[in-house]
C-alpha positions in Angstrom: -3.0 7.7 101.2 0.3 7.4 99.3 -0.2 8.5 95.6 0.1 5.2 93.3 3.3 5.2 91.3 3.3 6.3 87.9 4.4 4.3 84.8 7.7 5.6 84.3 8.8 5.1 88.4 7.1 1.1 88.4 9.6 1.1 85.0 12.4 2.2 86.7 12.0 0.2 90.0 11.5 -2.8 87.5 14.5 -2.0 86.3 16.3 -1.6 89.4 15.2 -4.9 90.7 16.7 -6.4 87.8 19.9 -4.6 88.1 20.2 -5.7 91.6 19.8 -9.3 91.0 22.7 -9.1 88.1 24.8 -7.5 90.2 24.3 -9.8 92.9 24.8 -13.3 90.6 28.2 -11.8 88.8 31.4 -12.9 90.5 33.8 -9.5 89.9 32.3 -6.3 91.4 30.0 -5.0 88.8 30.7 -1.2 89.2 28.5 -0.3 86.0 25.7 -2.1 88.0 26.6 -1.0 91.1 26.9 3.3 89.8 22.9 2.3 88.5 21.5 1.2 91.8 21.1 4.5 93.8 20.7 4.5 96.7 20.8 1.1 97.7 18.5 -0.8 99.8 19.1 -0.3 103.1 22.3 1.9 102.6 22.9 4.5 105.4 24.9 7.3 105.4 28.4 7.1 103.0 28.7 3.3 103.3 29.8 1.7 100.2 27.4 0.4 97.5 30.1 -2.6 97.1 29.9 -3.7 100.9 26.1 -3.7 100.5 26.6 -5.8 97.3 28.3 -8.6 99.4 26.1 -8.3 102.2 22.9 -9.4 99.3 25.3 -12.4 97.7 26.0 -13.6 101.3 22.1 -13.4 102.4 21.2 -14.9 99.1 23.6 -18.2 99.3 22.6 -18.8 102.9 18.4 -18.5 101.6 18.9 -20.5 98.6 19.0 -24.0 100.4 16.0 -22.7 102.2 14.0 -21.6 99.7 14.4 -24.4 97.1 14.0 -27.0 99.9 10.2 -25.7 100.7 9.7 -26.3 96.9 11.2 -29.6 96.3 11.5 -31.5 100.1 11.7 -35.2 98.3 15.2 -33.9 96.1 16.1 -32.7 99.1 15.7 -36.2 101.1 17.1 -38.0 98.1 20.9 -35.8 98.1 20.9 -35.0 101.9 20.4 -31.5 103.6 24.6 -30.9 102.5 25.0 -31.7 98.9 21.5 -30.1 98.2 22.9 -27.1 100.0 25.3 -27.0 97.6 23.4 -27.8 95.1 21.1 -24.7 95.1 23.8 -22.5 95.9 24.7 -23.6 92.6 21.6 -23.2 91.0 21.1 -19.9 92.7 24.7 -18.6 90.4 23.2 -20.8 87.2 19.5 -19.7 87.4 18.9 -17.0 89.8 15.3 -15.3 90.8 13.8 -12.9 88.6 11.1 -12.3 90.6 10.8 -11.0 94.2 9.0 -14.0 95.5 11.0 -16.7 95.9 7.9 -19.1 95.9 8.1 -18.2 92.0 11.7 -20.0 91.7 12.4 -23.3 90.9 11.0 -23.8 87.4 14.2 -24.2 85.8 15.9 -27.0 88.3 14.4 -30.1 86.6 15.8 -29.0 83.5 18.9 -27.9 84.8 19.1 -31.1 87.0 19.1 -33.4 83.8 22.1 -31.4 82.6 24.3 -32.1 85.6 26.1 -35.0 85.2 27.3 -36.1 88.5 23.3 -36.4 89.9 22.5 -37.9 86.3 24.7 -40.6 87.9 24.0 -40.6 91.2 20.0 -40.9 90.6 18.4 -40.6 87.1 15.4 -40.4 88.8 15.9 -37.2 90.3 15.0 -34.6 87.2 11.6 -36.5 87.2 11.1 -36.1 90.7 11.7 -32.3 90.7 9.5 -31.8 87.9 6.5 -33.5 89.8 7.3 -31.6 92.8 7.2 -28.5 90.8 3.7 -29.4 90.0 2.3 -30.5 93.0 3.9 -26.7 94.4 2.1 -25.0 91.5 -1.1 -27.4 92.5 -1.0 -26.0 96.1 -0.9 -22.8 94.6 -3.8 -22.7 92.5 -7.2 -21.6 93.1 -10.0 -23.8 95.1 -12.8 -24.7 92.4 -16.3 -26.6 94.0 -17.3 -29.4 91.9 -20.4 -28.4 89.7 -21.7 -32.4 89.4 -25.3 -31.2 87.7 -23.3 -30.1 84.8 -23.0 -33.9 84.4 -26.2 -34.0 82.7 -24.5 -32.8 79.7 -22.7 -36.1 79.2 -25.8 -37.6 78.4 -27.0 -34.9 75.4 -26.2 -35.7 72.0 -23.9 -33.1 72.4 -21.9 -35.3 74.5 -19.2 -35.1 72.0 -18.6 -31.5 71.7 -18.0 -31.7 75.6 -15.4 -30.0 77.6 -14.6 -31.7 80.9 -12.9 -29.1 83.2 -10.7 -30.5 86.2 -9.5 -29.0 89.1 -7.0 -25.8 88.8 -3.3 -26.6 88.7 -4.1 -30.2 87.6 -1.3 -32.1 85.3 -0.1 -35.1 84.1 3.0 -36.2 84.0 4.6 -39.0 82.3 7.9 -40.5 83.2 10.1 -43.6 83.1 10.5 -43.6 86.3 7.6 -44.9 89.4 7.3 -41.0 90.3 4.1 -42.0 92.9 6.2 -44.7 94.6 9.1 -41.9 95.1 6.6 -39.5 95.8 4.5 -41.8 98.7 8.4 -43.0 100.3 9.3 -39.5 101.1 6.0 -38.4 102.5 6.6 -40.8 105.7 8.7 -39.3 108.7 11.8 -41.3 109.7 10.2 -44.3 112.4 7.0 -44.5 111.0 5.5 -47.9 110.2 4.4 -47.5 107.0 8.2 -46.2 105.7 10.1 -49.2 105.5 7.7 -50.8 103.2 7.0 -48.4 101.2 11.1 -47.7 100.4 10.7 -51.6 99.8 8.0 -51.1 97.3 10.3 -48.2 95.4 13.4 -50.3 95.5 11.7 -53.1 93.6 9.9 -51.1 91.4 12.9 -49.4 90.4 14.9 -52.4 90.1 12.3 -53.7 88.0 11.7 -50.8 85.8 8.3 -49.9 86.5 6.9 -46.8 84.8 3.7 -44.9 86.3 2.0 -41.7 84.9 0.7 -39.8 87.4 -2.0 -37.3 87.9 -0.9 -34.2 89.8 -4.2 -32.4 91.7 -5.5 -30.7 94.1 -7.8 -32.9 96.8 -9.3 -30.0 99.1 -6.5 -28.0 101.0 -3.6 -30.2 100.0 -2.4 -32.1 96.3 -2.7 -35.5 95.6 -0.4 -37.4 93.1 -2.5 -40.1 91.7 -1.6 -43.5 89.4 -2.6 -43.8 86.1 -3.0 -46.3 83.3 -1.5 -45.2 79.8 -4.4 -44.8 78.7 -5.8 -42.7 81.5 -3.0 -40.4 81.3 -3.3 -39.8 77.5 -7.1 -39.0 77.9 -6.6 -37.1 80.8 -4.1 -34.7 79.6 -6.0 -34.0 76.0 -8.8 -33.1 78.3 -6.2 -30.2 80.4 -5.2 -29.1 76.7 -8.8 -28.2 76.4 -9.8 -31.4 73.4 -13.2 -31.9 73.2 -14.9 -35.0 74.9 -15.2 -36.8 71.4 -11.5 -36.2 70.3 -9.9 -37.0 73.8 -11.5 -40.6 73.8 -10.1 -41.3 69.7 -6.6 -40.0 70.6 -6.8 -42.7 74.5 -8.5 -45.5 71.8 -4.7 -45.6 70.5 -3.4 -47.3 73.8 -3.0 -50.2 75.2 -5.3 -52.0 77.2 -8.4 -49.7 75.6 -9.4 -46.8 78.1 -12.8 -47.5 80.1 -14.3 -43.9 80.3 -16.9 -45.4 82.5 -14.2 -46.1 84.8 -12.2 -42.8 84.7 -15.8 -41.0 85.2 -16.8 -42.6 88.3 -13.0 -42.0 89.9 -12.7 -38.6 89.0 -16.1 -37.6 89.9 -16.0 -39.4 93.4 -12.4 -38.3 93.6 -13.4 -34.7 93.2 -11.1 -33.9 90.0 -14.1 -33.2 88.0 -15.2 -30.1 88.3 -17.5 -29.4 85.4 -18.9 -30.1 82.2 -19.7 -27.6 79.7 -20.3 -26.7 76.1 -18.3 -23.8 76.1 -15.2 -22.6 77.3 -14.2 -23.1 80.8 -15.6 -20.0 83.1 -13.0 -17.2 84.0 -13.4 -19.2 87.7 -11.4 -22.2 86.3 
């Protein structure tokens, strides 16, 4: 059995990986950085380190569109493969991965897109769509949790105002000026599907009318759902996700118009599996 690495060895390897990422990102040949990476991964014999660096850069630029497209397929559809590939390579240069797991890369894309003038002019909803897709990606990686309906009895207790309502792990509310659910839904149908044309017709109408719709991103078994919310439902659900108790969350949502129907929200949350548990304390560690 291979002995575990010491703390010093782990720190040295982490520094080497960070230095490698810096060297790949640099435009000029960073000799000072190259000298710190010995040996290079995969280096053989007397091969020059800068040749390995060039290879890493070529692979990184080729990998960027595939890695980013797997997380942001709707944005990729909107831009087209060629434009998305160019965007992904530029994003790699501006905001390269900081971890070896490329599934963790892309969190900065929504903010980065909002600063790209040409992208904003072509589709001002792209940044919000990217934010939605990142939340969907995060929810897909969240742990599984089985609803515990027996805990609903706490809502009939005198302490119901202090109760905490725990939603599925990875759940998130997104409030945007764009019809994100329609954007998401329209791009889930493949080319030629009978539902694709009416979905895009509804989307075009919503964009023309300036329709906005808050959404809830939530696990639904093995998949992730994007559910529409009314403004009061969005405020209430967001308060719950921020850890507020039922009483304060209801008071916050009361400022919205029309008023929240808690009974309607609760029935929907239970039937759809959003609500996992009700407690009078902090969420269990498993959640």
